[in-house]
N, C-alpha and C positions, 0 to 999 in steps of 0.2 A: 504494500500500500504506500503510495507516494505521500509527500507531506501535504499536498493540497487536498487529497481525499481525506487524510487524517484530520486536517483542520476543519474541513466541511463537516465531517462526522461529529467532531467536538462541538462545533457551533450548533448543529442540529440537536445534539443531546442537551446542550444548555437551553435552547429554545423550548425543548420538551419539558425540562425541569421548570422553566419559567411558566409554561402553560399549567403545569401541576400546581404551582403556587397561586396562579390566577384563579383557577377553578376550585382548588381544594383548601388553600390556606387563607386567602383574603376573604373577609366576610362580605356578604351581599350588602350593597348599599341600601340604606333604609328608604331613600327617596326615589332612586332610579331603578332599583332592583338589579337583576342579572345583566341588563344591557350596560351597566356601568363598567363591567369587566373589560369592555372594549378600550376603555381609557388607558389601560396599561400598555397595550400594543400601539394605540393611536399616538400617544405622546412620545413613547420611546422611538417609534418610527420617524416622527417629526424631528426629534433630536438627532437621530442617525442621518437623516437627510441633510440637516444643517451642518453636521460634522463632515459629511461627504463633500458638500459644496465648499466648506472651508479648506478641505484637502485639495480641491480643484484650484482654489486661489493660490495656495502654497505651491502646488506643482506648476501652475501657470507662471507665477513669479519666477520660479527657478528656471523655467524654460526661457522666459523673456530676458532675464538678467544674465544667465550663464549659458544659454542655448543648450540646456541640459535635456537630452532625449529622455532620461529617466523621469525628470519633472514633467515632461510632456505626456509620457505614458501614465504616470500617476494621475495627472489631471484628467486624461481621457477615461481612465478606469474609474476614478471616483465620480465623475460626472454621470456615468451610466448607473452606478449604484445609487447615487443621489436621486436620480429620476425614479428608480424602483421604489425607494423608501418614500418619496413624495407621493407616488401613486398609492402605496399602502396607507399612508396617512389620510389621503383624501377619501379612499374607499372606506376605511374604518370610521372616519368622521361622518360619512353619509349613513353608514349602518347604525351609528349611535344616534344621529340626528332624527331619523325617521320616527322611531318610537317616542323620543323625548320631545321633539319640537313639532312633529306631525308633518315634516317635509324633509326630503333628502338634502336639499340645497336651497340657498337663497343668496342673491347678490347684494342684498341691502346691508352694507357694512354697519350702519347705525343699529339695525335690528340685531345683527350678530353680536355687537357689543353689549346689547341689553340682555340677551338670553344665553350667550355662550358662558360656560363656567369660568369663573375667575381663577386666580392662582390658588392652588391648594397646597403646594409644597412649601412655599415661603411663608405661608400664614398658619402653618401647623394644623391645617384643617383635616388632614388624613389621620385616621387611627394608625397606631404603630404597625399593625399587620399589613394594612394597605400601603403604607409608606415603604416598608421593607420589600413588598412584592413589586411595587413600582420601581424602586432603585435596582432590584435584582433583574427585573425584566429589561430595564434600560441598559444595564451592563451587558446582559446577554445579547441584546439587539446591537449594541456597539461592537461586540465581538463578531457577530454575524456580518456586520457591515465591513469590518476590517478584513475578514476572510474573503468576502465577496470582492473587495478591492484587490486583494492579493491574487486571487484567481484570475480576475479580469486583467490585472497587470501582466500576468504570465501569457494570457491570450494576446494582449497587445504586443508583447515582446516577440512572440512567435510570428504574429502577423507582420511586424516590422522586418523580421528576418526572412520572411518568405520571398520577397522580390530578389534579395541578394542570393538566396539559395537557388532560385530559378535561374538567375543570371549565371551562376557557377555551373549549374547543370547544363544549360544551353551551351556554354563555352566548352565544357567537357565533350558534349555531343559533337560539336563542330571540329574539335581536335581529333576525334576518332574517325571522322568521315573522310 
């Protein structure tokens, strides 16, 4: 088993443990009921998306400043992972919004500000079991994002090497003809 498969398996195992905490350890919210459990993955995915896009910025700066191909690959890899986690965030948000707000989506930013939950981490609004579950899920999601970026980086490196390998192969064919 190569290191990418091992890392992916470890990330998957962590996400399954996080799911167990979400469904078996964290108490059911008194106001929202079971649908509140989406919060753990929704917010964690949003944070993973932001971190992925921060990695894009760092990689892009490295590429522009030092012409680093590694920085370029990191930026390309993290951008794709950031889009994946942004999609997960939006889908989870819509799944939560329908039973709570009665609609999947609204474009009214003022309405969003009035009904969207406020900060619960910085205000100590979460019971300890919920806070632990959230922090654990967030850590697991960030590990998953890092593994996804690493795997995508490997794909980008192989893709970048492909034209060079094809050129060498074509040159070898010409020399034998």
